[in-house]
N, C-alpha and C positions, 0 to 999 in steps of 0.2 A: 543656258547655264543657270538660270534662276530657279530651276525645279530641282536642285541637288538637295537630298535629304527629304525625310518624311516627317520630321518632328514639327510640332508646332513653332511659331516664330520664337527665336531665342531673344534673350535679354541682350541688348547690344553692349559689346564689350567695352571697357573703359578706354582702351586705346583706339577703339575704332569709332565710337561715337560719344565723344565726352559731352558732359553736361553743357548746356548753354552758358556763356559767359555772363556773369553778373556784376561786371566791373573789375577794378583793380583788385579787390579783395579776393574774388574768385580766382583771377589769374595768379596771384601770389600763393593761394592755396594749391593750385595745380603745379607750380613750381616746387613747392615744399614737398608734394607728393611724388617728385621725380618726373613729372611730365613737362619736359622742356620744349616739346613740339620742334618747330624748325628753327627755334631762336639760335641754337649753336651754329647751325649751317649758314644762316643768313649773317650771323656776326662774322663767321670765319670767311664768307665771301666779301664782306665789307673790307675786311683787313686785307685779304689778298688784293682786291682791286685797288685800294689805297696804296699799298707797297708797290705794285706793279706801275701804277700811274706815276708815282714819284720817281721810280727808277728809269721809267721810259714814257714820256708824255703821249707816245703814239698808241698806247694800250687802250685808252678809252676813246679813241677816235672812232667815228662811225663806221669807217672802212673795216677797221680791225674787229669791232663788235659784229658787223654783218658777217665776217668770216667765221667768228666765233659761233654764232648761232648755226650756221651751216655745218661746222665741224661737230657740233654737239649731237645732231639728229641721228646718224648712223649708230654709234655706240649707245646713245641715250635710249634708242629703241630696244637695243639688246639688254640694257640695264633694266628696262621696264619688265621684261620677262623674268630676269634674274630675281628682281624684287618680289614677283609672285611666288617664286620658288621658296624664298627665304621666309615669306609670310606663313607658309606651311610648314616651316621648320626643316626644309630640304635644300639642296643645292644642285646646280648644274654647272659642271665643269667644261662641258663641250660646247658652250654657245659660240665661242670664237671659231672652232672648227666647222661648226654647223652653218654659221654665217658665210665662211669662206666657201664651202661647199655649195650653198645655195646660190652665192654669186657666180660660181663657176658653171653650175648647170644652166642658169639663166643665160650666161654669155655664150655657152656651146649651143643651146637651143635657138638663141637669137641670131647670133653671128654665123655659127657652123651650119646649122640647118635651115636658117631663113625663116624661122618661126616668128610670128608677131610677139612683141614683147607683152601684149596684153594677154597672151596664152602662156608664154615662157615663164613669166614671174609668177602667176598662180600655180604652175605646175611645180616650180622649185620650192614655193612655200608649202603646197600641199605635200611634198615629199618630206620636208622637215616636220610638218604636223604628224605624219605617220611614224617618223622616228620617235617623236615625243610620246606617241601612243605605245610603241613598243618599249621604250623606257618604263613607262607605267606599268605595263604587264609583268616586266621582270621585277619591279619593285613590289608590286601588289601581290603577285602569285608566289614568287620565290623568296621575298624577303631580303634581296641584295640591297645593300645601302645605296642611296642615290649618289653618294660620293664616289663609290666604286663603279657604278653603271656608267656615270657620265665621264669618269676618268677614262674608261675604256672606249667610250664614245669620242672623246677628244683625241685619242690616238688613232682609233679606227677610222673615223671620218676624215682626219687629216690625210691619211693614207689614200682614201677614197678620192679626195680632192686632187691630190698630186697624180692619181692614176687617170681620172676624168680629163685633167688638162693636158696629159700626155707629154711628149717630148719638148713641144713648144714652150710650155710653162706659163703661158700668158695669152690672153685674148683681148685685144682692143674693141671697145664698143664705139660705134660710130658717133662722132661729135655732134651730128645733126639729129641723132635719134632722140625720141622722146624722152627716154630714160636720162640721158645725159643732160639734156636741156632743162629738165625737170630739176635735177640735182645741182645744176651749176648756174643756169641762167634765168629761170622762170621765178619772177618776183611778183608779189601782189600789187595791184594798183593802189595808189595812195588812198583813194577813197573807200576801196574794199577794207584796207587795213583799219582805217578808222571806223568803218562800219562794224567790223568784227569787235573792236574795242567796245563800242557801245553795246553790242549784243552780249558780250561777255559781262559787263557790269550790269546791265539789265537782268540777265539770267541769274546773277548772284542775288540780286535784290529779291526777285521773283521767287526763287527757291527758298531763300531765307525767310521771306514773308509768309509762304505756305507752311513752312516747318515750324515757324514761331507760332502760327495760328493753331496748328494741330498740337503743339505742346501745352499751349494755354487751355485748349479744350480738355486735355488729359490733366490739367491741374499741375503742370510742371513749369518750372522757370523758363523763360524765353527771352530772346534778345528784343530790345525795344525797337520801335520804328525808327527812332534816331540813330540807334546803333547800326541798323540795317542801311539806312541812307548813308551814313558816314563811311562804312567800309565799302559800299559800292562806288561812292564818289572818289575815294581814294584809289580804288582799281582803276576806274575810268581815267583818272589823272595819270596814274603810272603808266597805263598802257598807252594812252595818247602821247605821252612824253617819249615813250619807247619808240613808237611808231614815227613820230616826228623826227627823233634823232637818227634812227636807222634810215629814214627816207632821205637824209641829207646825201647818201651815196646811192645805194641800190635798193633799200628798203628791206622788207620782210620776205624771206625766201619760202616758196611752197613747200620745199622739203621740211623746213622748221616747223611750218604750219600743220604738216602732217604728224610730226612728232607730237606737237601740243594736242592735236586731235586724239591721237592714241592714248596720251596721258589722261585727258579728260574723259575719254570713253571708259578707261580702266578705273578711274576714280569713281564713276558713276556705278560701275558694276560692283565694286568693292563697298561702296557706301550706301547703295540704295537697293541691292537685291539680296535675295536669300543666299545666292551662291557666295557673295561677298562676305555675309556674316558666318557662313559655313568655313571659308577660307580662315578668317580670324580665330574661330573656334578651334579648328583642327590645329592650326599653329600654336594657340595658347595652352591647350590640353587635348591631345588627340583621344585620350580614353574617355574624358568627359564628354567629348563631341560625339563618340561613338555610342556612348550610354544615352546621349540626348536624342539618338535617332538619325544622326547625320550619316550619310552614305560616304564615309571617309575615303574609300578607294575611288570613288568617283571624283571626289575633290582632288585628290592626288593626280588622277588621270588628267583633269582639266588643267591643273597647273603644269604639268609636264608638257602637255600639248600646246598650251598658250605660250610657254617659255621657248620652246623650239620654233613655233610659228613666228614670234617677234624677233628671234635670232635671225631667221632667214631673212625677214623683212629689212632688218638692219644690215644684213650683208649685201643685199641687192642695193640698198641706198649707198653703201660705201663704195661698191663697185662702180656705181653710176656716177658718184662724186669724183672718182679718179678716172673714169672712162675707160677702165679696164678691170679684168679679174685675172689675178695670177696666184702664184703659189704662196705668196705671203699675205693675200687676202684673208682676213680673219685671224691671221697670226700675230706674231709680236706681242703686244701688250693689250690687244683687243679683249681678250678673256679676262685679264686681271683689272683692266679699266671698267668693264661692265660690272663685274662683281664690286669692285671698290666704289663705284658711283652709287650703287644701290645702298651700300652700307654707309658711305659718307653722307648720303641724303637723309639718312634717319631710319632705315629699315633695319630691324634687329636680327643679327645672326641667330638669335635663340627662338625666333619664330613669333607670330602673333602680334607683332608691333610694327607699324609703317604704313605707308600709303603710296599712291601712285606718283604723287609730286616728288618722292624721294629720288627717282630716277632723273627728273629734270633738275633739281638742285644739285645732285651729286655730280652729274655730268657737266654742269656749268662750272662747278669747283675745279673739276679735273682739267677741263679744257682751258679754263682761266690760267691755271698754273702752267699748262704746257704752252699756251699762246705767249704769256708773259716771259717765260724763260727763253722761248725762241726769239722773241724781239730783243732780248739782252744778249743774244748769241752765246748762250751758255750751252755746254754740252748736255746730252740727254740724260746723263747720269744724275745730274742735279734734279731733273724732273722726277725720275724714279724715287730719289731720296726724299724729295718734298712730298710727293704724293704718298708714299709709304708712312711718313710721318703724320700727314693728316688723316689717313686711314686708321692708324693706330689710335690717334686721338679720338676719332669718331667711336671706335669699338670701345675705349676706355669710358668715354662718356656714357655709352649705352649700358655698360656694366654697372657703372656707378648709379645710373637712374634705376636700373632694376634693383639694385640693393635698397635704395632709398624708397622705392615703392613697397618692397617687401617690408621694410621695417615700419613704414607708414601704415601699411595694411594690419600688421600685428598690433600696432598702437590703437 
């Protein structure tokens, strides 16, 4: 994916690679320029958790937080793909239907035909990837808007899912199968959880140190060694506390670790590869990207394929979590929650701004609302209303930030 485009390396976009922080003054300058980063999302999450904990002290219990992490993974993976589409200024409305279809295909191959899940899951995911490629051909060659293409896919593949499941309408997955145990019962050993926390903090320091050295050699401002150590220690302390607290019950689930691994891999692709720079360039100004020599059609094709692939993975995880694939798999609010998670997490609907961590933050916000209201025994109508209000607020903040950046740029 890193070979997309033929132009020399582009200057890194402001939203993609901000200048290294130089203290509180630089941070304040970024805020004045409309670059709020993840601050609104984190602040909103703190408010939500505080309110929910006051209303029900069970909310922040380790048992509920373990369940929360597991519930975040399936839709979070789907939201990760939606975020990639939004970054290039497009949308995929069919991710829910594709996730349900992929789950159904997996269940039929695994249970109905006795195929190994190691083969059934890749076949289902590959089918979704082909669908994404077909979307891209219609978009690139015929110029049909992605909204229309994927809306047709939403309806069409929902019908295919119902047809595939047949009259039974549901297929139960064996509880002793690897798929179900992975999603429900498999948790990291405590030692491995702490080891991964140390690796994460060490990796943050190592990458930051190498990056700072490269910037200094280029005569650019760079984060100090003290700053690198401080943020690595803070990350280590935070991850260590989280591992300890979740370990009071079952610990960190492997399914959530898979979600985090996909987020980190996507973050690396977006922030450290030529393809990632091309994604931001196309989303920021497609005509300028084309004139710079970027293969715009290839970028769109990659975004479509990655989005549908991640939707399929999320659908399989959802079916494994419930130990069944049925007519409602991928339906209901899956589609809306995946799109809302990407936007709430900070990915701009206007394209060109956001990152992989938006899916993680956004789905944690949405699942926190859902979990808290469930513990309060409130009707699902309240969950929809609260989620809708949070989504509107996130989009409003994005619009205000864009206006602030525009005025700041003119100044």
